[in-house]
C-alpha positions in Angstrom: 0.0 0.0 0.0 2.8 2.4 0.9 4.7 1.7 -2.3 1.5 2.4 -4.4 0.9 5.6 -2.6 4.4 6.8 -3.1 4.3 6.0 -6.8 1.0 7.8 -7.2 2.6 10.8 -5.5 5.5 10.8 -7.8 3.3 10.6 -10.9 1.3 13.6 -9.6 4.3 15.7 -8.9 5.8 15.0 -12.3 2.6 15.5 -14.2 2.4 18.3 -16.8 -1.1 19.1 -15.4 0.4 20.1 -12.0 -0.7 23.5 -11.0 0.2 25.6 -7.9 -3.5 25.9 -7.2 -3.7 22.1 -6.8 -1.5 22.3 -3.6 -3.8 21.7 -0.6 -3.9 24.4 2.0 -3.1 23.6 5.6 -5.7 24.5 8.2 -5.1 27.7 10.3 -6.5 27.1 13.8 -5.8 30.8 14.6 -8.2 32.1 12.0 -9.9 29.6 9.6 -13.6 29.0 9.8 -14.9 25.4 10.2 -18.3 24.1 11.0 -16.9 21.7 13.6 -15.1 24.3 15.7 -16.0 27.9 16.2 -13.4 30.6 16.5 -13.2 31.7 20.2 -14.2 35.3 20.7 -12.4 35.5 24.0 -10.2 33.1 26.0 -9.2 33.1 29.7 -6.0 35.1 30.4 -4.4 32.2 32.3 -5.1 28.9 33.8 -6.7 28.6 37.3 -4.6 27.4 40.2 -6.6 24.2 40.2 -5.7 23.6 36.5 -2.0 24.4 37.2 -2.1 22.0 40.2 -3.0 19.2 37.8 -0.5 20.1 35.2 2.6 18.0 34.6 5.7 18.9 32.6 7.5 16.5 30.2 11.1 17.2 29.5 12.1 17.1 25.9 15.6 18.2 26.8 17.1 14.9 25.7 15.2 14.5 22.5 13.9 17.6 20.8 16.4 19.8 22.6 19.3 17.8 21.2 18.0 18.4 17.7 19.1 22.0 18.1 22.7 21.3 19.1 25.8 20.0 17.3 26.6 16.7 19.1 25.1 14.1 21.3 26.2 14.3 25.0 28.1 11.5 26.8 26.1 8.9 28.8 27.5 10.2 32.0 26.2 13.7 31.4 22.8 12.4 30.2 22.3 10.4 33.4 23.3 13.3 35.6 20.9 15.5 33.8 18.0 13.1 34.3 18.8 12.9 38.0 18.7 16.7 38.1 15.3 16.7 36.4 14.1 14.2 39.1 15.4 16.5 41.9 13.6 19.4 40.3 10.4 17.5 40.4 9.9 16.5 36.7 8.6 13.0 36.4 8.5 12.4 32.6 11.3 12.7 30.1 11.5 11.9 26.4 14.9 10.2 25.9 15.0 9.8 22.1 13.4 9.0 18.8 14.1 6.0 16.7 17.2 7.1 14.7 17.5 4.3 12.2 19.7 1.2 12.0 23.5 1.3 12.5 23.3 4.6 14.4 25.3 5.0 17.5 22.6 7.2 19.1 20.3 4.2 19.1 22.7 2.4 21.4 23.2 5.6 23.4 19.4 5.8 24.1 19.3 2.2 25.2 22.3 2.7 27.5 20.6 5.7 29.0 17.4 3.7 29.6 19.5 1.0 31.3 21.0 3.5 33.6 17.8 5.3 34.4 16.2 2.2 36.0 18.3 2.7 39.1 19.7 6.2 38.8 16.3 8.0 38.3 13.6 5.6 39.3 10.8 8.2 39.6 11.3 9.5 36.0 9.2 7.8 33.3 11.0 7.6 30.0 9.3 8.1 26.7 10.5 7.3 23.2 9.2 8.4 19.8 8.2 5.6 17.5 7.7 6.0 13.8 5.0 3.9 12.0 7.5 1.4 10.7 8.3 -2.2 11.7 11.9 -1.3 12.5 10.9 1.5 14.8 8.4 -0.6 16.6 11.0 -3.3 17.1 13.4 -0.8 18.6 10.7 0.6 20.8 10.0 -2.9 22.1 13.7 -3.4 22.9 13.6 -0.1 24.8 10.7 -1.4 26.8 12.6 -4.6 27.6 15.5 -2.6 28.9 13.4 -0.2 31.0 10.0 -1.7 31.9 8.6 1.8 32.5 9.2 3.0 29.0 6.2 4.6 27.1 5.9 5.5 23.5 4.6 8.4 21.4 3.5 7.0 18.0 2.9 9.5 15.3 2.7 10.5 11.6 2.6 13.8 9.8 -1.0 14.9 9.2 -1.1 18.4 7.7 -2.2 18.5 4.0 1.2 19.9 2.9 3.0 17.1 4.7 0.7 14.5 3.2 1.3 15.8 -0.3 5.0 15.9 0.1 5.1 12.3 1.4 2.5 10.9 -0.9 0.2 9.9 1.9 -3.6 10.1 1.8 -5.6 10.3 5.0 -6.8 6.7 4.9 -3.2 5.5 4.6 -2.2 7.4 7.7 -5.2 6.2 9.6 -4.4 2.6 8.8 -0.8 3.0 9.7 -1.6 4.6 13.1 -4.3 2.1 13.9 -1.9 -0.8 13.3 1.2 0.5 15.1 -0.7 1.8 18.1 -2.6 -1.5 18.5 0.7 -3.5 18.1 2.5 -1.4 20.7 -0.4 -1.6 23.2 -0.5 -5.4 22.7 3.2 -5.4 23.5 2.4 -3.8 26.9 3.7 -0.4 25.9 1.7 2.6 27.2 1.1 4.7 24.1 0.5 8.4 23.6 -1.1 9.1 20.2 0.1 12.0 18.2 0.5 13.6 14.9 3.1 16.0 13.5 1.8 19.4 12.3 -1.4 18.9 14.4 -2.0 22.7 14.4 -2.1 22.6 10.6 -4.5 19.7 10.3 -8.2 20.3 9.4 -10.7 19.6 12.2 -12.5 16.8 10.3 -9.2 15.0 9.6 -8.0 15.6 13.2 -11.2 14.1 14.6 -10.5 10.8 12.7 -6.9 10.8 13.7 -7.7 11.2 17.4 -10.5 8.5 17.2 -8.3 5.9 15.5 -5.5 6.2 18.0 -7.6 6.2 21.2 -9.8 3.4 20.0 -6.7 1.3 19.6 -5.6 2.0 23.1 -3.7 5.3 23.3 -4.1 6.6 26.8 -3.0 10.2 25.9 -3.1 12.4 22.8 -0.5 14.9 22.0 -1.2 18.1 20.0 2.0 19.2 18.2 2.5 22.7 17.1 5.4 21.4 15.1 6.5 24.7 13.5 5.3 27.0 16.2 2.6 28.6 14.1 -0.2 28.7 16.7 -1.1 31.8 18.6 -2.9 31.5 22.0 -6.3 31.6 20.5 -5.4 28.8 18.1 -3.8 26.8 20.9 -6.9 27.2 23.0 -9.2 26.3 20.2 -7.5 23.1 19.1 -7.2 21.8 22.7 -10.9 22.5 23.4 -11.7 20.7 20.1 -9.6 17.7 21.0 -11.3 17.6 24.4 -14.7 17.7 22.8 -13.8 14.9 20.4 -12.6 12.7 23.2 -15.7 13.3 25.3 -17.9 12.6 22.3 -16.1 9.3 21.9 -16.8 8.5 25.6 -13.0 8.8 26.1 -13.0 11.9 28.4 -10.5 10.1 30.6 -7.8 10.4 27.8 -5.4 13.2 28.8 -4.1 15.9 26.4 -0.5 16.9 25.9 0.7 20.2 24.3 4.0 20.1 22.4 4.9 23.6 21.3 7.6 25.5 19.5 8.5 29.1 19.5 9.1 30.0 15.9 6.7 32.9 16.3 7.7 33.6 19.9 4.5 32.2 21.4 5.8 29.2 23.3 4.9 30.4 26.8 1.6 32.1 25.9 0.4 29.0 23.9 1.3 26.7 26.7 -0.7 28.7 29.2 -3.6 28.8 26.8 -3.4 25.1 26.2 -3.5 24.4 30.0 -6.5 26.8 30.3 -8.3 24.9 27.5 -7.7 21.5 29.2 -4.2 20.2 28.4 -2.8 18.4 31.4 0.9 18.1 30.3 3.2 20.5 28.5 6.5 19.5 26.8 9.5 21.8 27.7 13.2 22.2 27.2 15.7 24.0 29.3 16.5 27.4 27.8 14.0 26.6 25.0 16.8 24.9 23.0 15.7 22.9 20.0 15.4 22.7 16.3 15.1 26.1 14.5 13.8 28.7 17.1 13.5 26.0 19.7 10.9 24.7 22.1 8.8 25.9 25.1 11.4 27.1 27.6 11.2 25.1 30.8 12.2 28.0 33.0 9.6 30.4 31.6 6.7 28.0 32.1 7.9 26.8 35.4 8.2 30.2 36.9 4.8 31.3 35.8 3.0 28.1 36.9 4.7 28.3 40.3 3.7 31.9 40.7 0.0 31.1 40.0 0.2 28.4 42.7 1.9 30.6 45.1 -0.6 33.4 44.7 -3.3 30.9 45.5 -1.5 29.7 48.6 -0.8 26.4 47.1 2.5 24.5 47.2 4.5 24.0 44.1 5.4 20.4 43.1 8.7 21.7 41.7 11.8 22.6 43.6 12.6 26.0 42.1 15.8 26.3 44.1 17.3 23.7 41.8 16.3 25.6 38.6 19.5 27.6 37.9 21.7 24.6 38.6 19.6 22.6 36.1 19.9 25.3 33.4 23.6 25.5 33.9 24.0 21.8 33.7 22.1 21.7 30.4 24.0 24.6 28.9 27.3 22.8 29.7 26.0 19.5 28.4 24.9 20.8 25.0 27.6 23.5 24.6 25.3 26.5 24.5 26.3 29.6 26.5 24.1 31.2 29.1 22.2 34.1 27.5 22.8 37.5 28.9 19.2 38.5 28.8 15.8 36.7 28.9 14.3 34.7 31.7 17.0 33.7 34.1 19.7 34.9 31.8 23.0 36.1 33.2 21.6 39.5 34.0 18.1 38.5 35.0 18.3 40.4 38.3 21.4 42.5 37.7 21.4 46.2 37.9 23.9 49.1 38.1 21.4 52.0 37.8 21.7 54.4 40.7 18.0 55.0 41.2 17.5 51.2 41.4 20.4 50.5 43.7 19.4 53.3 46.0 16.1 51.6 46.9 17.7 48.1 47.1 20.4 49.4 49.5 18.0 51.2 51.7 15.8 48.1 52.0 18.8 46.0 52.9 19.8 48.5 55.6 16.2 48.5 57.0 16.4 44.7 57.2 19.7 44.9 59.0 18.1 47.2 61.6 15.4 44.7 62.2 17.8 41.8 62.7 19.8 43.9 65.2 16.7 44.1 67.4 16.1 40.4 66.9 13.0 40.9 64.7 13.8 38.0 62.4 10.4 37.9 60.7 10.4 41.5 59.6 14.1 41.3 58.8 13.5 38.4 56.4 10.5 40.2 54.8 12.6 43.3 54.2 15.4 41.2 52.8 13.0 39.6 50.3 11.7 43.1 49.4 15.2 44.2 48.7 15.8 41.2 46.4 12.5 41.8 44.5 12.2 45.6 44.3 13.7 45.5 40.8 13.4 41.8 40.0 10.3 39.8 39.3 12.2 36.7 40.3 13.6 36.3 43.8 17.1 35.0 43.0 17.1 33.1 46.3 14.0 31.1 45.1 15.8 29.7 42.1 19.1 29.0 43.8 20.8 32.3 42.8 22.1 35.5 44.4 21.6 39.2 43.9 23.8 40.9 41.4 24.8 44.5 41.2 27.5 46.4 39.2 29.0 49.8 38.9 28.7 51.6 35.6 28.5 55.2 34.2 24.8 55.1 35.2 25.6 54.3 38.9 25.6 56.4 42.0 27.1 56.0 45.4 24.4 53.6 46.4 25.6 51.2 43.6 29.1 51.0 45.0 27.9 50.6 48.6 25.4 47.9 47.6 28.1 46.0 45.6 30.3 46.3 48.7 27.5 45.0 50.9 26.8 42.0 48.6 30.4 41.1 48.7 30.0 40.4 52.4 31.3 43.7 53.7 29.8 46.6 55.8 29.1 49.6 53.5 29.3 52.0 56.4 33.0 51.2 56.6 33.7 52.0 53.0 35.4 55.4 52.8 33.6 58.0 50.6 36.9 58.6 48.7 36.9 55.0 47.5 33.3 55.3 46.5 33.9 58.4 44.4 37.1 56.9 42.9 35.2 53.9 41.7 32.4 56.0 40.2 35.0 58.2 38.5 36.7 55.1 37.0 33.5 53.7 35.6 32.6 57.1 34.0 36.1 57.5 32.5 36.0 54.0 31.0 32.4 54.4 29.8 31.4 50.9 30.8 30.5 48.7 33.7 33.4 47.7 35.8 34.4 44.0 36.0 34.0 42.2 39.3 37.8 41.9 39.5 38.2 45.7 39.0 35.8 46.4 41.8 37.6 44.0 44.1 40.9 45.7 43.5 39.3 49.0 44.6 37.7 47.4 47.6 40.9 45.7 48.8 43.1 48.8 48.7 43.2 51.7 51.2 41.6 54.9 50.1 44.8 56.8 49.3 46.1 54.2 47.0 42.8 54.1 45.1 42.8 57.9 44.7 46.4 57.8 43.5 45.6 55.0 41.0 42.8 57.1 39.5 45.0 60.2 39.3 47.8 58.2 37.7 45.4 56.8 35.2 44.1 60.3 34.3 47.6 61.6 33.8 48.5 58.6 31.6 45.3 59.1 29.5 46.1 62.8 29.1 49.6 62.2 28.0 48.4 59.5 25.5 45.8 61.8 24.0 48.1 64.8 23.7 51.2 63.2 22.0 
């Protein structure tokens, strides 16, 4: 059947009657009308605390994330990273996709599964299985190695993909029905899925969902494969999927959201998907992945934890492990920490005088409370100091406050930097403070930490002399 379908596709593409107008259009869940699903006029701004409390995260860091980097990490690093995910509180991780025969990565995935049984027992591994006999055989072998292994079985379903591959819908439905049923009969828990779900017409998607859940898939994954969905589209397709499942009497089947951020909508789409009824979202540390990348783990995690915290509910994730996890992933895949963005290098860094003035004063207020043994108020004021100019309390994610001295700084910036280095700002001579500020303004840049430490370590007179000597050298150089 497959050979015939491919031959017919080739004849169609080579035909002299081929016209651009013959190319089928993908469905746009953001805007296209369809009688089976109305366009939402409004959607909730964010999920409720109850919805968040029922939401799980699935790490795609060791599968989709690795599609965006140059080389496959060592087994030792992979195992350490899975253990870090476990410590953070993530209980599901995709560890690979069938890579074909004679591929070292196939053995690497199996080796990881073998190690995970004992090294990270509370993390359920997932592998992606193509609709081929070879892929199913490999998936069964993975299941034998790690009895907890689950499978995501999928095929591309958008009209454009079907045209390119030479597949018709009936061919896809038969393939999915066969391989899902075979995997389930082998004792493998299956998540049904399609690629390009967010480009698939509603009537086609309804059949794709039905054929997989009727063959035993216990979850269904909506894939925004090229990151084309906006929040309204994400909400609409999740609600549609939920309605289809309920109509089939399969309301117990859970929905996953797998998003990409080609259009920058990874976080917003994920929140909309949860609001609509998705119970699990796929994430990658730093959003690393093919093309523009995946839904960033850190962005979604911080927002979900904030929603729970505001409702007085405990978070199932240990956020204090978050920065360490991100650093471990960056090191493992060879991607540097970004300067900006959520939990980037400068996520809570400031050198602006009007900012540091408030932060310094809040810290000094806290110190006064500690001196009179008012621990409760002192801790409250310390937290206020950490969050006056940062939405993320660095202490909550395993980080520390960060301040620099730049041409935009004032005396408070220097004193705060001195305080955060573990010293008493009251003991810092004003001459040194002014010498440091002068140096930053002369250089026209933020001072390095090592430069600040040199100033902090020397007596006032030596600092003043260093500044004067530098000014004389610069004058002589510029007037030769």
